[in-house]
C-alpha positions as CSV (number, residue, x, y, z in Angstrom):
1,M,5.8,-4.6,0.2
2,P,9.5,-5.6,-0.5
3,T,12.6,-3.7,1.0
4,Y,15.6,-3.2,-1.1
5,E,19.0,-2.2,0.3
6,Y,21.4,0.1,-1.5
7,I,24.7,1.5,-0.9
8,C,26.3,4.7,-2.1
9,I,29.4,4.4,-4.2
10,E,30.9,7.8,-2.8
11,C,30.3,7.6,0.8
12,Q,29.4,3.9,1.6
13,E,26.2,4.9,3.2
14,K,23.6,2.2,3.1
15,T,19.9,2.8,2.8
16,E,16.7,0.8,2.5
17,V,14.1,1.4,0.0
18,R,10.4,0.2,0.4
19,A,8.9,-0.3,-3.2
20,T,6.5,-2.6,-4.9
21,I,7.8,-5.1,-7.3
22,S,6.2,-3.1,-10.2
23,E,8.0,0.0,-9.0
24,K,11.2,-1.8,-8.8
25,E,10.6,-3.2,-12.4
26,R,10.2,0.3,-13.7
27,G,13.5,1.4,-12.2
28,L,14.0,3.0,-8.8
29,E,15.9,6.4,-8.6
30,V,17.6,6.2,-5.5
31,T,19.3,9.1,-3.8
32,C,22.0,8.9,-0.9
33,P,20.4,10.3,2.3
34,K,23.8,11.3,3.6
35,C,25.6,12.9,0.6
36,G,22.9,13.4,-2.0
37,N,24.8,11.3,-4.6
38,D,22.7,9.3,-7.0
39,N,25.2,6.7,-7.7
40,M,23.6,4.0,-5.8
41,V,24.0,0.2,-6.1
42,Q,21.9,-2.4,-4.9
43,V,23.4,-4.9,-2.4
44,F,22.1,-8.3,-1.3
45,G,22.5,-9.1,2.4
46,S,21.0,-11.5,4.9
47,F,17.4,-12.4,4.6
48,A,14.9,-14.3,6.7
49,I,12.8,-17.2,5.4
50,G,9.9,-18.6,6.9
51,G,9.3,-22.0,8.5
52,G,11.9,-22.2,11.1
53,S,11.5,-25.3,13.5
54,K,10.3,-24.9,17.0
55,G,13.0,-25.3,19.5
56,G,15.5,-26.2,16.9
57,S,18.8,-25.0,16.1
58,N,17.8,-23.6,12.9
59,P,16.3,-20.1,13.5
60,G,14.9,-19.9,9.9
61,F,17.5,-17.6,8.7
62,M,20.1,-17.7,5.8
63,S,23.1,-15.5,5.5
64,G,24.7,-14.5,2.4
65,C,27.0,-16.4,0.3
66,G,30.3,-17.5,1.7
67,P,32.4,-20.5,2.7
68,T,30.0,-21.3,5.4
69,A,26.8,-20.9,3.4
70,G,24.5,-23.8,2.8
71,P,22.7,-25.2,-0.1
72,G,20.9,-22.5,-2.4
73,C,23.1,-19.6,-1.1
74,C,23.4,-18.1,-4.5
């Protein structure tokens, strides 16, 4: 089941929500666990990808977009 990361506009608290793709497509109603605000926005951070090489310098992780990001970052 995918995990989606959200951040609260009011207090900047980050929270993760596990939901199926169909639940996400129907629209998730996310409430901040810290302040109770429902003004949450989804954020996209680092994520792991499968198929890292054995013993190589590439651990199989991609970071978010930025000046040092590789191809396919966005």
